[in-house]
PQR file with spaces between the fields and no chain letter, atoms N, CA, C, O and H, PARSE charges and radii, in Angstrom:
ATOM       1  N    MET     1      26.067   79.824  235.180 -0.4000 1.5000
ATOM       2  CA   MET     1      26.869   78.842  235.866 -0.0000 2.0000
ATOM       3  C    MET     1      27.466   77.885  234.837  0.5500 1.7000
ATOM       4  O    MET     1      26.742   77.330  234.010 -0.5500 1.4000
ATOM       5  N    ARG     2      28.747   77.697  234.884 -0.4000 1.5000
ATOM       6  CA   ARG     2      29.444   76.826  233.947 -0.0000 2.0000
ATOM       7  C    ARG     2      29.646   75.448  234.569  0.5500 1.7000
ATOM       8  O    ARG     2      30.111   75.323  235.702 -0.5500 1.4000
ATOM       9  H    ARG     2      29.335   78.149  235.556  0.4000 1.0000
ATOM      10  N    LEU     3      29.286   74.414  233.800 -0.4000 1.5000
ATOM      11  CA   LEU     3      29.482   73.051  234.282 -0.0000 2.0000
ATOM      12  C    LEU     3      30.946   72.660  234.170  0.5500 1.7000
ATOM      13  O    LEU     3      31.623   73.041  233.215 -0.5500 1.4000
ATOM      14  H    LEU     3      28.908   74.516  232.880  0.4000 1.0000
ATOM      15  N    LYS     4      31.428   71.910  235.130 -0.4000 1.5000
ATOM      16  CA   LYS     4      32.803   71.433  235.105 -0.0000 2.0000
ATOM      17  C    LYS     4      32.915   70.306  234.086  0.5500 1.7000
ATOM      18  O    LYS     4      32.120   69.366  234.092 -0.5500 1.4000
ATOM      19  H    LYS     4      30.878   71.601  235.905  0.4000 1.0000
ATOM      20  N    THR     5      33.892   70.411  233.231 -0.4000 1.5000
ATOM      21  CA   THR     5      34.166   69.359  232.269 -0.0000 2.0000
ATOM      22  C    THR     5      35.032   68.303  232.936  0.5500 1.7000
ATOM      23  O    THR     5      36.041   68.623  233.565 -0.5500 1.4000
ATOM      24  H    THR     5      34.538   71.174  233.227  0.4000 1.0000
ATOM      25  N    LYS     6      34.637   67.052  232.800 -0.4000 1.5000
ATOM      26  CA   LYS     6      35.392   65.969  233.422 -0.0000 2.0000
ATOM      27  C    LYS     6      36.613   65.619  232.579  0.5500 1.7000
ATOM      28  O    LYS     6      36.600   65.735  231.353 -0.5500 1.4000
ATOM      29  H    LYS     6      33.817   66.792  232.290  0.4000 1.0000
ATOM      30  N    THR     7      37.652   65.192  233.259 -0.4000 1.5000
ATOM      31  CA   THR     7      38.872   64.739  232.587 -0.0000 2.0000
ATOM      32  C    THR     7      38.631   63.331  232.035  0.5500 1.7000
ATOM      33  O    THR     7      37.696   62.655  232.463 -0.5500 1.4000
ATOM      34  H    THR     7      37.662   65.098  234.254  0.4000 1.0000
ATOM      35  N    PRO     8      39.463   62.884  231.091 -0.5600 1.5000
ATOM      36  CA   PRO     8      39.329   61.504  230.616  0.2800 2.0000
ATOM      37  C    PRO     8      39.435   60.478  231.749  0.5500 1.7000
ATOM      38  O    PRO     8      38.765   59.446  231.711 -0.5500 1.4000
ATOM      39  N    SER     9      40.263   60.750  232.745 -0.4000 1.5000
ATOM      40  CA   SER     9      40.390   59.820  233.877 -0.0000 2.0000
ATOM      41  C    SER     9      39.101   59.742  234.678  0.5500 1.7000
ATOM      42  O    SER     9      38.686   58.656  235.081 -0.5500 1.4000
ATOM      43  H    SER     9      40.808   61.588  232.775  0.4000 1.0000
ATOM      44  N    GLU    10      38.467   60.878  234.911 -0.4000 1.5000
ATOM      45  CA   GLU    10      37.189   60.891  235.632 -0.0000 2.0000
ATOM      46  C    GLU    10      36.100   60.200  234.809  0.5500 1.7000
ATOM      47  O    GLU    10      35.288   59.443  235.341 -0.5500 1.4000
ATOM      48  H    GLU    10      38.804   61.760  234.583  0.4000 1.0000
ATOM      49  N    LEU    11      36.099   60.473  233.505 -0.4000 1.5000
ATOM      50  CA   LEU    11      35.132   59.819  232.621 -0.0000 2.0000
ATOM      51  C    LEU    11      35.339   58.309  232.602  0.5500 1.7000
ATOM      52  O    LEU    11      34.373   57.548  232.548 -0.5500 1.4000
ATOM      53  H    LEU    11      36.758   61.087  233.072  0.4000 1.0000
ATOM      54  N    ALA    12      36.603   57.873  232.647 -0.4000 1.5000
ATOM      55  CA   ALA    12      36.914   56.445  232.626 -0.0000 2.0000
ATOM      56  C    ALA    12      36.326   55.740  233.842  0.5500 1.7000
ATOM      57  O    ALA    12      35.787   54.640  233.720 -0.5500 1.4000
ATOM      58  H    ALA    12      37.387   58.491  232.691  0.4000 1.0000
ATOM      59  N    VAL    13      36.425   56.359  235.000 -0.4000 1.5000
ATOM      60  CA   VAL    13      35.856   55.770  236.220 -0.0000 2.0000
ATOM      61  C    VAL    13      34.336   55.688  236.085  0.5500 1.7000
ATOM      62  O    VAL    13      33.747   54.635  236.327 -0.5500 1.4000
ATOM      63  H    VAL    13      36.863   57.252  235.099  0.4000 1.0000
ATOM      64  N    ASP    14      33.702   56.796  235.701 -0.4000 1.5000
ATOM      65  CA   ASP    14      32.245   56.806  235.534 -0.0000 2.0000
ATOM      66  C    ASP    14      31.808   55.752  234.516  0.5500 1.7000
ATOM      67  O    ASP    14      30.841   55.022  234.733 -0.5500 1.4000
ATOM      68  H    ASP    14      34.180   57.651  235.505  0.4000 1.0000
ATOM      69  N    PHE    15      32.540   55.689  233.404 -0.4000 1.5000
ATOM      70  CA   PHE    15      32.200   54.780  232.327 -0.0000 2.0000
ATOM      71  C    PHE    15      32.324   53.327  232.788  0.5500 1.7000
ATOM      72  O    PHE    15      31.443   52.510  232.522 -0.5500 1.4000
ATOM      73  H    PHE    15      33.326   56.282  233.227  0.4000 1.0000
ATOM      74  N    THR    16      33.411   53.012  233.473 -0.4000 1.5000
ATOM      75  CA   THR    16      33.637   51.638  233.935 -0.0000 2.0000
ATOM      76  C    THR    16      32.594   51.220  234.960  0.5500 1.7000
ATOM      77  O    THR    16      32.100   50.093  234.911 -0.5500 1.4000
ATOM      78  H    THR    16      34.127   53.676  233.690  0.4000 1.0000
ATOM      79  N    VAL    17      32.252   52.100  235.877 -0.4000 1.5000
ATOM      80  CA   VAL    17      31.224   51.798  236.874 -0.0000 2.0000
ATOM      81  C    VAL    17      29.883   51.541  236.179  0.5500 1.7000
ATOM      82  O    VAL    17      29.153   50.624  236.554 -0.5500 1.4000
ATOM      83  H    VAL    17      32.653   53.015  235.916  0.4000 1.0000
ATOM      84  N    ALA    18      29.564   52.348  235.174 -0.4000 1.5000
ATOM      85  CA   ALA    18      28.311   52.159  234.438 -0.0000 2.0000
ATOM      86  C    ALA    18      28.310   50.827  233.682  0.5500 1.7000
ATOM      87  O    ALA    18      27.285   50.146  233.634 -0.5500 1.4000
ATOM      88  H    ALA    18      30.157   53.094  234.870  0.4000 1.0000
ATOM      89  N    VAL    19      29.441   50.453  233.096 -0.4000 1.5000
ATOM      90  CA   VAL    19      29.542   49.164  232.408 -0.0000 2.0000
ATOM      91  C    VAL    19      29.369   48.036  233.417  0.5500 1.7000
ATOM      92  O    VAL    19      28.667   47.061  233.150 -0.5500 1.4000
ATOM      93  H    VAL    19      30.274   51.006  233.135  0.4000 1.0000
ATOM      94  N    GLU    20      30.007   48.168  234.568 -0.4000 1.5000
ATOM      95  CA   GLU    20      29.892   47.137  235.609 -0.0000 2.0000
ATOM      96  C    GLU    20      28.441   46.952  236.040  0.5500 1.7000
ATOM      97  O    GLU    20      27.980   45.823  236.212 -0.5500 1.4000
ATOM      98  H    GLU    20      30.578   48.960  234.785  0.4000 1.0000
ATOM      99  N    ARG    21      27.727   48.052  236.211 -0.4000 1.5000
ATOM     100  CA   ARG    21      26.315   47.964  236.600 -0.0000 2.0000
ATOM     101  C    ARG    21      25.490   47.324  235.496  0.5500 1.7000
ATOM     102  O    ARG    21      24.653   46.458  235.755 -0.5500 1.4000
ATOM     103  H    ARG    21      28.102   48.968  236.071  0.4000 1.0000
ATOM     104  N    ARG    22      25.730   47.755  234.268 -0.4000 1.5000
ATOM     105  CA   ARG    22      24.969   47.234  233.112 -0.0000 2.0000
ATOM     106  C    ARG    22      25.235   45.749  232.908  0.5500 1.7000
ATOM     107  O    ARG    22      24.340   45.012  232.493 -0.5500 1.4000
ATOM     108  H    ARG    22      26.409   48.458  234.058  0.4000 1.0000
ATOM     109  N    ALA    23      26.449   45.304  233.193 -0.4000 1.5000
ATOM     110  CA   ALA    23      26.825   43.892  233.026 -0.0000 2.0000
ATOM     111  C    ALA    23      26.579   43.079  234.291  0.5500 1.7000
ATOM     112  O    ALA    23      26.936   41.903  234.356 -0.5500 1.4000
ATOM     113  H    ALA    23      27.176   45.903  233.529  0.4000 1.0000
ATOM     114  N    ASN    24      25.977   43.696  235.280 -0.4000 1.5000
ATOM     115  CA   ASN    24      25.722   43.026  236.567 -0.0000 2.0000
ATOM     116  C    ASN    24      26.994   42.453  237.163  0.5500 1.7000
ATOM     117  O    ASN    24      26.972   41.399  237.798 -0.5500 1.4000
ATOM     118  H    ASN    24      25.687   44.651  235.227  0.4000 1.0000
ATOM     119  N    GLY    25      28.114   43.159  236.955 -0.4000 1.5000
ATOM     120  CA   GLY    25      29.386   42.765  237.543 -0.0000 2.0000
ATOM     121  C    GLY    25      30.061   41.585  236.873  0.5500 1.7000
ATOM     122  O    GLY    25      31.103   41.126  237.341 -0.5500 1.4000
ATOM     123  H    GLY    25      28.132   44.016  236.439  0.4000 1.0000
ATOM     124  N    ARG    26      29.488   41.083  235.780 -0.4000 1.5000
ATOM     125  CA   ARG    26      30.040   39.900  235.119 -0.0000 2.0000
ATOM     126  C    ARG    26      31.003   40.279  233.999  0.5500 1.7000
ATOM     127  O    ARG    26      30.730   41.174  233.198 -0.5500 1.4000
ATOM     128  H    ARG    26      28.642   41.456  235.400  0.4000 1.0000
ATOM     129  N    GLN    27      32.129   39.584  233.960 -0.4000 1.5000
ATOM     130  CA   GLN    27      33.087   39.774  232.880 -0.0000 2.0000
ATOM     131  C    GLN    27      32.540   39.148  231.603  0.5500 1.7000
ATOM     132  O    GLN    27      31.659   38.289  231.642 -0.5500 1.4000
ATOM     133  H    GLN    27      32.351   38.857  234.611  0.4000 1.0000
ATOM     134  N    MET    28      33.071   39.590  230.488 -0.4000 1.5000
ATOM     135  CA   MET    28      32.720   39.088  229.160 -0.0000 2.0000
ATOM     136  C    MET    28      31.234   39.237  228.831  0.5500 1.7000
ATOM     137  O    MET    28      30.693   38.482  228.023 -0.5500 1.4000
ATOM     138  H    MET    28      33.786   40.288  230.457  0.4000 1.0000
ATOM     139  N    ARG    29      30.596   40.192  229.447 -0.4000 1.5000
ATOM     140  CA   ARG    29      29.230   40.557  229.082 -0.0000 2.0000
ATOM     141  C    ARG    29      29.338   41.888  228.343  0.5500 1.7000
ATOM     142  O    ARG    29      29.551   42.930  228.962 -0.5500 1.4000
ATOM     143  H    ARG    29      31.036   40.805  230.104  0.4000 1.0000
ATOM     144  N    TRP    30      29.191   41.852  227.032 -0.4000 1.5000
ATOM     145  CA   TRP    30      29.409   43.022  226.182 -0.0000 2.0000
ATOM     146  C    TRP    30      28.293   44.038  226.339  0.5500 1.7000
ATOM     147  O    TRP    30      27.113   43.694  226.416 -0.5500 1.4000
ATOM     148  H    TRP    30      29.017   41.005  226.529  0.4000 1.0000
ATOM     149  N    VAL    31      28.700   45.301  226.385 -0.4000 1.5000
ATOM     150  CA   VAL    31      27.786   46.420  226.553 -0.0000 2.0000
ATOM     151  C    VAL    31      28.095   47.432  225.452  0.5500 1.7000
ATOM     152  O    VAL    31      29.260   47.711  225.168 -0.5500 1.4000
ATOM     153  H    VAL    31      29.658   45.581  226.322  0.4000 1.0000
ATOM     154  N    MET    32      27.065   47.972  224.843 -0.4000 1.5000
ATOM     155  CA   MET    32      27.250   48.974  223.791 -0.0000 2.0000
ATOM     156  C    MET    32      27.695   50.311  224.414  0.5500 1.7000
ATOM     157  O    MET    32      27.128   50.770  225.406 -0.5500 1.4000
ATOM     158  H    MET    32      26.119   47.745  225.074  0.4000 1.0000
ATOM     159  N    VAL    33      28.704   50.907  223.816 -0.4000 1.5000
ATOM     160  CA   VAL    33      29.207   52.206  224.280 -0.0000 2.0000
ATOM     161  C    VAL    33      28.085   53.240  224.231  0.5500 1.7000
ATOM     162  O    VAL    33      27.972   54.073  225.130 -0.5500 1.4000
ATOM     163  H    VAL    33      29.164   50.534  223.010  0.4000 1.0000
ATOM     164  N    SER    34      27.258   53.193  223.190 -0.4000 1.5000
ATOM     165  CA   SER    34      26.165   54.164  223.057 -0.0000 2.0000
ATOM     166  C    SER    34      25.157   54.033  224.195  0.5500 1.7000
ATOM     167  O    SER    34      24.587   55.036  224.627 -0.5500 1.4000
ATOM     168  H    SER    34      27.350   52.516  222.460  0.4000 1.0000
ATOM     169  N    ASP    35      24.923   52.808  224.694 -0.4000 1.5000
ATOM     170  CA   ASP    35      24.010   52.619  225.826 -0.0000 2.0000
ATOM     171  C    ASP    35      24.571   53.247  227.096  0.5500 1.7000
ATOM     172  O    ASP    35      23.849   53.899  227.851 -0.5500 1.4000
ATOM     173  H    ASP    35      25.386   51.994  224.344  0.4000 1.0000
ATOM     174  N    VAL    36      25.857   53.046  227.321 -0.4000 1.5000
ATOM     175  CA   VAL    36      26.508   53.636  228.502 -0.0000 2.0000
ATOM     176  C    VAL    36      26.511   55.156  228.388  0.5500 1.7000
ATOM     177  O    VAL    36      26.242   55.856  229.364 -0.5500 1.4000
ATOM     178  H    VAL    36      26.444   52.517  226.708  0.4000 1.0000
ATOM     179  N    ALA    37      26.813   55.661  227.207 -0.4000 1.5000
ATOM     180  CA   ALA    37      26.832   57.111  226.985 -0.0000 2.0000
ATOM     181  C    ALA    37      25.461   57.723  227.289  0.5500 1.7000
ATOM     182  O    ALA    37      25.371   58.757  227.951 -0.5500 1.4000
ATOM     183  H    ALA    37      27.032   55.093  226.414  0.4000 1.0000
ATOM     184  N    ALA    38      24.404   57.083  226.807 -0.4000 1.5000
ATOM     185  CA   ALA    38      23.051   57.583  227.056 -0.0000 2.0000
ATOM     186  C    ALA    38      22.729   57.563  228.546  0.5500 1.7000
ATOM     187  O    ALA    38      22.140   58.504  229.077 -0.5500 1.4000
ATOM     188  H    ALA    38      24.478   56.243  226.269  0.4000 1.0000
ATOM     189  N    ARG    39      23.118   56.487  229.208 -0.4000 1.5000
ATOM     190  CA   ARG    39      22.858   56.373  230.651 -0.0000 2.0000
ATOM     191  C    ARG    39      23.566   57.478  231.442  0.5500 1.7000
ATOM     192  O    ARG    39      23.029   58.002  232.418 -0.5500 1.4000
ATOM     193  H    ARG    39      23.597   55.722  228.777  0.4000 1.0000
ATOM     194  N    LEU    40      24.784   57.821  231.002 -0.4000 1.5000
ATOM     195  CA   LEU    40      25.573   58.846  231.696 -0.0000 2.0000
ATOM     196  C    LEU    40      25.324   60.254  231.169  0.5500 1.7000
ATOM     197  O    LEU    40      25.823   61.224  231.739 -0.5500 1.4000
ATOM     198  H    LEU    40      25.221   57.395  230.209  0.4000 1.0000
ATOM     199  N    GLY    41      24.560   60.377  230.092 -0.4000 1.5000
ATOM     200  CA   GLY    41      24.302   61.690  229.508 -0.0000 2.0000
ATOM     201  C    GLY    41      25.523   62.277  228.821  0.5500 1.7000
ATOM     202  O    GLY    41      25.725   63.491  228.842 -0.5500 1.4000
ATOM     203  H    GLY    41      24.155   59.589  229.629  0.4000 1.0000
ATOM     204  N    LEU    42      26.342   61.419  228.209 -0.4000 1.5000
ATOM     205  CA   LEU    42      27.573   61.861  227.557 -0.0000 2.0000
ATOM     206  C    LEU    42      27.369   61.999  226.057  0.5500 1.7000
ATOM     207  O    LEU    42      26.616   61.237  225.451 -0.5500 1.4000
ATOM     208  H    LEU    42      26.178   60.433  228.192  0.4000 1.0000
ATOM     209  N    ASP    43      28.044   62.978  225.463 -0.4000 1.5000
ATOM     210  CA   ASP    43      28.053   63.053  224.009 -0.0000 2.0000
ATOM     211  C    ASP    43      29.053   62.027  223.477  0.5500 1.7000
ATOM     212  O    ASP    43      29.769   61.391  224.251 -0.5500 1.4000
ATOM     213  H    ASP    43      28.655   63.597  225.956  0.4000 1.0000
ATOM     214  N    ASP    44      29.097   61.872  222.160 -0.4000 1.5000
ATOM     215  CA   ASP    44      29.957   60.848  221.557 -0.0000 2.0000
ATOM     216  C    ASP    44      31.433   61.038  221.901  0.5500 1.7000
ATOM     217  O    ASP    44      32.138   60.069  222.184 -0.5500 1.4000
ATOM     218  H    ASP    44      28.515   62.389  221.532  0.4000 1.0000
ATOM     219  N    ASP    45      31.900   62.287  221.877 -0.4000 1.5000
ATOM     220  CA   ASP    45      33.316   62.544  222.164 -0.0000 2.0000
ATOM     221  C    ASP    45      33.681   62.193  223.597  0.5500 1.7000
ATOM     222  O    ASP    45      34.723   61.584  223.843 -0.5500 1.4000
ATOM     223  H    ASP    45      31.327   63.074  221.647  0.4000 1.0000
ATOM     224  N    ALA    46      32.831   62.573  224.546 -0.4000 1.5000
ATOM     225  CA   ALA    46      33.100   62.270  225.950 -0.0000 2.0000
ATOM     226  C    ALA    46      33.030   60.762  226.203  0.5500 1.7000
ATOM     227  O    ALA    46      33.839   60.214  226.952 -0.5500 1.4000
ATOM     228  H    ALA    46      31.985   63.067  224.347  0.4000 1.0000
ATOM     229  N    ALA    47      32.061   60.099  225.575 -0.4000 1.5000
ATOM     230  CA   ALA    47      31.943   58.650  225.749 -0.0000 2.0000
ATOM     231  C    ALA    47      33.167   57.939  225.197  0.5500 1.7000
ATOM     232  O    ALA    47      33.688   57.014  225.821 -0.5500 1.4000
ATOM     233  H    ALA    47      31.403   60.544  224.967  0.4000 1.0000
ATOM     234  N    GLU    48      33.625   58.366  224.035 -0.4000 1.5000
ATOM     235  CA   GLU    48      34.817   57.744  223.456 -0.0000 2.0000
ATOM     236  C    GLU    48      36.044   57.991  224.321  0.5500 1.7000
ATOM     237  O    GLU    48      36.863   57.092  224.511 -0.5500 1.4000
ATOM     238  H    GLU    48      33.202   59.117  223.528  0.4000 1.0000
ATOM     239  N    ALA    49      36.176   59.212  224.849 -0.4000 1.5000
ATOM     240  CA   ALA    49      37.324   59.532  225.716 -0.0000 2.0000
ATOM     241  C    ALA    49      37.307   58.671  226.975  0.5500 1.7000
ATOM     242  O    ALA    49      38.340   58.136  227.377 -0.5500 1.4000
ATOM     243  H    ALA    49      35.511   59.942  224.695  0.4000 1.0000
ATOM     244  N    GLY    50      36.136   58.536  227.597 -0.4000 1.5000
ATOM     245  CA   GLY    50      36.030   57.710  228.794 -0.0000 2.0000
ATOM     246  C    GLY    50      36.308   56.254  228.521  0.5500 1.7000
ATOM     247  O    GLY    50      37.013   55.594  229.284 -0.5500 1.4000
ATOM     248  H    GLY    50      35.297   58.971  227.270  0.4000 1.0000
ATOM     249  N    ALA    51      35.752   55.746  227.423 -0.4000 1.5000
ATOM     250  CA   ALA    51      35.977   54.345  227.060 -0.0000 2.0000
ATOM     251  C    ALA    51      37.448   54.093  226.749  0.5500 1.7000
ATOM     252  O    ALA    51      38.027   53.119  227.230 -0.5500 1.4000
ATOM     253  H    ALA    51      35.179   56.282  226.802  0.4000 1.0000
ATOM     254  N    ARG    52      38.048   54.957  225.955 -0.4000 1.5000
ATOM     255  CA   ARG    52      39.458   54.760  225.582 -0.0000 2.0000
ATOM     256  C    ARG    52      40.382   54.810  226.804  0.5500 1.7000
ATOM     257  O    ARG    52      41.334   54.035  226.895 -0.5500 1.4000
ATOM     258  H    ARG    52      37.577   55.748  225.564  0.4000 1.0000
ATOM     259  N    GLN    53      40.101   55.718  227.740 -0.4000 1.5000
ATOM     260  CA   GLN    53      40.939   55.798  228.941 -0.0000 2.0000
ATOM     261  C    GLN    53      40.759   54.550  229.798  0.5500 1.7000
ATOM     262  O    GLN    53      41.735   54.021  230.332 -0.5500 1.4000
ATOM     263  H    GLN    53      39.328   56.348  227.667  0.4000 1.0000
ATOM     264  N    ALA    54      39.518   54.073  229.936 -0.4000 1.5000
ATOM     265  CA   ALA    54      39.266   52.854  230.715 -0.0000 2.0000
ATOM     266  C    ALA    54      39.941   51.647  230.066  0.5500 1.7000
ATOM     267  O    ALA    54      40.432   50.757  230.762 -0.5500 1.4000
ATOM     268  H    ALA    54      38.725   54.503  229.503  0.4000 1.0000
ATOM     269  N    ILE    55      39.965   51.619  228.745 -0.4000 1.5000
ATOM     270  CA   ILE    55      40.641   50.538  228.018 -0.0000 2.0000
ATOM     271  C    ILE    55      42.150   50.638  228.248  0.5500 1.7000
ATOM     272  O    ILE    55      42.812   49.635  228.516 -0.5500 1.4000
ATOM     273  H    ILE    55      39.566   52.341  228.180  0.4000 1.0000
ATOM     274  N    ALA    56      42.684   51.853  228.143 -0.4000 1.5000
ATOM     275  CA   ALA    56      44.122   52.064  228.365 -0.0000 2.0000
ATOM     276  C    ALA    56      44.519   51.684  229.791  0.5500 1.7000
ATOM     277  O    ALA    56      45.625   51.195  230.019 -0.5500 1.4000
ATOM     278  H    ALA    56      42.147   52.668  227.926  0.4000 1.0000
ATOM     279  N    ASN    57      43.617   51.909  230.752 -0.4000 1.5000
ATOM     280  CA   ASN    57      43.886   51.560  232.149 -0.0000 2.0000
ATOM     281  C    ASN    57      43.779   50.059  232.403  0.5500 1.7000
ATOM     282  O    ASN    57      44.150   49.581  233.474 -0.5500 1.4000
ATOM     283  H    ASN    57      42.718   52.307  230.567  0.4000 1.0000
ATOM     284  N    GLY    58      43.275   49.318  231.423 -0.4000 1.5000
ATOM     285  CA   GLY    58      43.113   47.883  231.590 -0.0000 2.0000
ATOM     286  C    GLY    58      41.826   47.485  232.285  0.5500 1.7000
ATOM     287  O    GLY    58      41.685   46.334  232.697 -0.5500 1.4000
ATOM     288  H    GLY    58      42.974   49.707  230.553  0.4000 1.0000
ATOM     289  N    TRP    59      40.890   48.400  232.425 -0.4000 1.5000
ATOM     290  CA   TRP    59      39.639   48.123  233.111 -0.0000 2.0000
ATOM     291  C    TRP    59      38.597   47.512  232.190  0.5500 1.7000
ATOM     292  O    TRP    59      37.754   46.729  232.629 -0.5500 1.4000
ATOM     293  H    TRP    59      41.005   49.335  232.090  0.4000 1.0000
ATOM     294  N    LEU    60      38.656   47.875  230.891 -0.4000 1.5000
ATOM     295  CA   LEU    60      37.690   47.387  229.917 -0.0000 2.0000
ATOM     296  C    LEU    60      38.409   46.787  228.721  0.5500 1.7000
ATOM     297  O    LEU    60      39.563   47.114  228.445 -0.5500 1.4000
ATOM     298  H    LEU    60      39.341   48.510  230.535  0.4000 1.0000
ATOM     299  N    ILE    61      37.715   45.911  228.019 -0.4000 1.5000
ATOM     300  CA   ILE    61      38.150   45.345  226.746 -0.0000 2.0000
ATOM     301  C    ILE    61      37.158   45.858  225.715  0.5500 1.7000
ATOM     302  O    ILE    61      35.970   45.991  226.009 -0.5500 1.4000
ATOM     303  H    ILE    61      36.777   45.646  228.244  0.4000 1.0000
ATOM     304  N    SER    62      37.634   46.147  224.509 -0.4000 1.5000
ATOM     305  CA   SER    62      36.734   46.734  223.517 -0.0000 2.0000
ATOM     306  C    SER    62      36.717   45.980  222.205  0.5500 1.7000
ATOM     307  O    SER    62      37.583   45.154  221.918 -0.5500 1.4000
ATOM     308  H    SER    62      38.598   46.039  224.270  0.4000 1.0000
ATOM     309  N    GLU    63      35.702   46.293  221.422 -0.4000 1.5000
ATOM     310  CA   GLU    63      35.568   45.864  220.032 -0.0000 2.0000
ATOM     311  C    GLU    63      35.387   47.123  219.208  0.5500 1.7000
ATOM     312  O    GLU    63      34.619   48.011  219.578 -0.5500 1.4000
ATOM     313  H    GLU    63      34.998   46.963  221.656  0.4000 1.0000
ATOM     314  N    GLY    64      36.091   47.200  218.093 -0.4000 1.5000
ATOM     315  CA   GLY    64      35.929   48.308  217.166 -0.0000 2.0000
ATOM     316  C    GLY    64      36.895   49.446  217.424  0.5500 1.7000
ATOM     317  O    GLY    64      37.482   49.571  218.498 -0.5500 1.4000
ATOM     318  H    GLY    64      36.715   46.479  217.792  0.4000 1.0000
ATOM     319  N    ASP    65      37.037   50.266  216.402 -0.4000 1.5000
ATOM     320  CA   ASP    65      37.852   51.478  216.514 -0.0000 2.0000
ATOM     321  C    ASP    65      37.186   52.577  215.698  0.5500 1.7000
ATOM     322  O    ASP    65      37.298   52.583  214.472 -0.5500 1.4000
ATOM     323  H    ASP    65      36.560   50.164  215.529  0.4000 1.0000
ATOM     324  N    PRO    66      36.496   53.505  216.350 -0.5600 1.5000
ATOM     325  CA   PRO    66      36.390   53.678  217.797  0.2800 2.0000
ATOM     326  C    PRO    66      35.575   52.551  218.431  0.5500 1.7000
ATOM     327  O    PRO    66      34.793   51.876  217.762 -0.5500 1.4000
ATOM     328  N    PRO    67      35.777   52.365  219.737 -0.5600 1.5000
ATOM     329  CA   PRO    67      35.087   51.272  220.416  0.2800 2.0000
ATOM     330  C    PRO    67      33.568   51.413  220.316  0.5500 1.7000
ATOM     331  O    PRO    67      33.023   52.480  220.599 -0.5500 1.4000
ATOM     332  N    HIS    68      32.886   50.344  219.914 -0.4000 1.5000
ATOM     333  CA   HIS    68      31.424   50.371  219.864 -0.0000 2.0000
ATOM     334  C    HIS    68      30.817   49.499  220.955  0.5500 1.7000
ATOM     335  O    HIS    68      29.653   49.674  221.317 -0.5500 1.4000
ATOM     336  H    HIS    68      33.329   49.477  219.684  0.4000 1.0000
ATOM     337  N    SER    69      31.596   48.563  221.478 -0.4000 1.5000
ATOM     338  CA   SER    69      31.137   47.752  222.600 -0.0000 2.0000
ATOM     339  C    SER    69      32.315   47.426  223.501  0.5500 1.7000
ATOM     340  O    SER    69      33.458   47.335  223.055 -0.5500 1.4000
ATOM     341  H    SER    69      32.541   48.421  221.184  0.4000 1.0000
ATOM     342  N    VAL    70      32.010   47.254  224.774 -0.4000 1.5000
ATOM     343  CA   VAL    70      33.051   47.015  225.782 -0.0000 2.0000
ATOM     344  C    VAL    70      32.558   45.975  226.781  0.5500 1.7000
ATOM     345  O    VAL    70      31.357   45.742  226.920 -0.5500 1.4000
ATOM     346  H    VAL    70      31.081   47.329  225.137  0.4000 1.0000
ATOM     347  N    CYS    71      33.512   45.356  227.473 -0.4000 1.5000
ATOM     348  CA   CYS    71      33.187   44.467  228.582 -0.0000 2.0000
ATOM     349  C    CYS    71      34.255   44.643  229.654  0.5500 1.7000
ATOM     350  O    CYS    71      35.333   45.181  229.401 -0.5500 1.4000
ATOM     351  H    CYS    71      34.488   45.546  227.360  0.4000 1.0000
ATOM     352  N    LEU    72      33.938   44.187  230.835 -0.4000 1.5000
ATOM     353  CA   LEU    72      34.874   44.317  231.953 -0.0000 2.0000
ATOM     354  C    LEU    72      36.102   43.436  231.730  0.5500 1.7000
ATOM     355  O    LEU    72      35.988   42.293  231.288 -0.5500 1.4000
ATOM     356  H    LEU    72      33.062   43.750  231.041  0.4000 1.0000
ATOM     357  N    ALA    73      37.258   43.976  232.039 -0.4000 1.5000
ATOM     358  CA   ALA    73      38.503   43.209  232.018 -0.0000 2.0000
ATOM     359  C    ALA    73      38.658   42.539  233.375  0.5500 1.7000
ATOM     360  O    ALA    73      37.988   42.912  234.338 -0.5500 1.4000
ATOM     361  H    ALA    73      37.351   44.905  232.398  0.4000 1.0000
ATOM     362  N    SER    74      39.519   41.575  233.448 -0.4000 1.5000
ATOM     363  CA   SER    74      39.702   40.842  234.708 -0.0000 2.0000
ATOM     364  C    SER    74      40.289   41.698  235.814  0.5500 1.7000
ATOM     365  O    SER    74      40.059   41.440  236.996 -0.5500 1.4000
ATOM     366  H    SER    74      40.063   41.272  232.665  0.4000 1.0000
ATOM     367  N    SER    75      41.062   42.737  235.422 -0.4000 1.5000
ATOM     368  CA   SER    75      41.718   43.544  236.447 -0.0000 2.0000
ATOM     369  C    SER    75      40.770   44.470  237.196  0.5500 1.7000
ATOM     370  O    SER    75      40.991   44.755  238.373 -0.5500 1.4000
ATOM     371  H    SER    75      41.248   42.946  234.462  0.4000 1.0000
ATOM     372  N    GLY    76      39.718   44.945  236.533 -0.4000 1.5000
ATOM     373  CA   GLY    76      38.772   45.866  237.161 -0.0000 2.0000
ATOM     374  C    GLY    76      39.434   47.179  237.543  0.5500 1.7000
ATOM     375  O    GLY    76      40.593   47.430  237.214 -0.5500 1.4000
ATOM     376  H    GLY    76      39.539   44.714  235.577  0.4000 1.0000
ATOM     377  N    ILE    77      38.681   48.003  238.237 -0.4000 1.5000
ATOM     378  CA   ILE    77      39.205   49.316  238.663 -0.0000 2.0000
ATOM     379  C    ILE    77      40.102   49.106  239.849  0.5500 1.7000
ATOM     380  O    ILE    77      40.658   50.068  240.380 -0.5500 1.4000
ATOM     381  H    ILE    77      37.739   47.799  238.504  0.4000 1.0000
């Protein structure tokens, strides 16, 4: 059985929801990308893709390139 690979857009939603939970819904509460990746069971490439798409969508704000920490943006999902 082959697992379905998620698109960057799907990963972005999962990633943002996980950040929101980790930050208890509060903006400007920084969360490590590696912590979110571990919680979601994502490898580094998938975590970066999800984070970058969520950042591009305006849902998250990041630090670093590649992003190492993120927080919720005011716009949300």
